[in-house]
C-alpha positions in Angstrom: -22.3 -22.2 -12.7 -19.1 -23.9 -11.6 -17.2 -22.3 -14.4 -18.5 -18.8 -13.5 -17.6 -19.4 -9.9 -14.1 -20.6 -10.8 -13.5 -17.6 -13.1 -14.7 -15.2 -10.4 -12.4 -16.9 -7.9 -9.4 -16.7 -10.3 -10.1 -13.0 -10.9 -10.3 -12.3 -7.2 -7.0 -14.1 -6.6 -5.2 -12.3 -9.4 -6.4 -8.9 -8.1 -5.5 -9.8 -4.5 -2.0 -10.7 -5.7 -1.7 -7.4 -7.6 -2.8 -5.4 -4.5 -0.4 -7.3 -2.4 2.5 -6.6 -4.8 1.6 -2.9 -4.8 1.5 -2.7 -1.0 4.8 -4.5 -0.6 6.4 -2.4 -3.3 5.4 0.8 -1.6 6.8 -0.4 1.8 10.0 -1.5 0.2 10.2 1.9 -1.7 9.8 3.8 1.6 12.4 1.6 3.3 15.0 2.1 0.5 14.4 5.9 0.1 14.5 6.4 3.9 18.2 5.5 3.9 18.9 8.5 1.6 16.2 10.9 2.5 14.6 10.7 5.9 12.0 13.3 4.9 10.3 10.5 2.9 9.3 9.1 6.3 7.9 12.3 7.8 5.0 11.6 10.1 1.7 12.2 8.4 -0.7 10.9 5.9 -4.1 9.2 6.2 -5.6 5.9 5.3 -9.1 7.4 4.6 -8.4 10.7 3.0 -5.9 11.3 0.2 -3.1 13.5 1.5 -0.5 15.2 -0.7 2.8 13.2 -0.7 1.0 10.2 0.9 -1.1 9.0 -2.0 -0.6 7.7 -5.5 -2.6 6.0 -8.2 -1.4 3.0 -10.2 -2.8 0.9 -13.0 -2.2 -2.9 -12.8 -3.6 -5.2 -15.5 -6.2 -2.7 -16.5 -7.4 -1.9 -13.0 -6.7 1.4 -11.3 -5.7 1.2 -7.6 -5.2 4.0 -5.0 -2.4 3.6 -2.5 -2.6 5.7 0.7 0.0 5.5 3.4 0.3 6.8 6.9 3.5 7.2 8.9 3.4 7.4 12.7 6.1 7.5 15.4 7.1 4.0 16.4 9.2 2.6 19.2 12.8 3.6 19.6 12.6 6.3 16.9 11.3 3.9 14.3 8.4 4.7 12.0 5.1 2.7 12.0 4.1 2.6 8.3 0.7 1.5 7.1 -0.1 1.2 3.4 -3.6 0.8 2.2 -4.3 -0.4 -1.3 -7.9 -0.1 -2.6 -9.4 -0.3 -6.0 -10.6 2.9 -7.6 -13.8 1.1 -8.7 -15.4 -1.3 -6.3 -16.8 -4.5 -7.9 -17.5 -8.1 -6.8 -14.2 -9.3 -8.3 -12.0 -6.9 -6.3 -11.2 -6.9 -2.5 -12.5 -3.7 -0.9 -9.0 -2.9 0.4 -5.8 -4.4 1.8 -3.7 -3.0 4.6 0.1 -3.6 5.1 2.0 -2.6 8.3 5.6 -2.5 9.1 8.2 -0.7 11.2 11.0 1.1 9.5 14.1 2.0 11.5 15.4 5.5 10.9 19.0 5.5 9.9 21.1 8.0 11.8 24.3 9.4 10.4 27.4 8.4 12.3 
């Protein structure tokens, strides 16, 4: 039983790491793209309902994940960005979802 528990814990840790990488990657992607195309940071999206241009699906190590992101107005003209990563199939070896939050400053042309 110890071996089964250990294997389950390792699986959970690996999936958690994958989900964290996917969330961080999306935030970094939005941050980089926003310097060239501010439309990528248009206010909108949802963390519960897939919304066009605010959702994608990715496969990592044989598991399929859904990323949803929501962009809201933040302080000083910044954007409050929340990215939710959730597995397409819920099982005991996968966290239900992980949320990642950040502020992204809008670059204004000089």
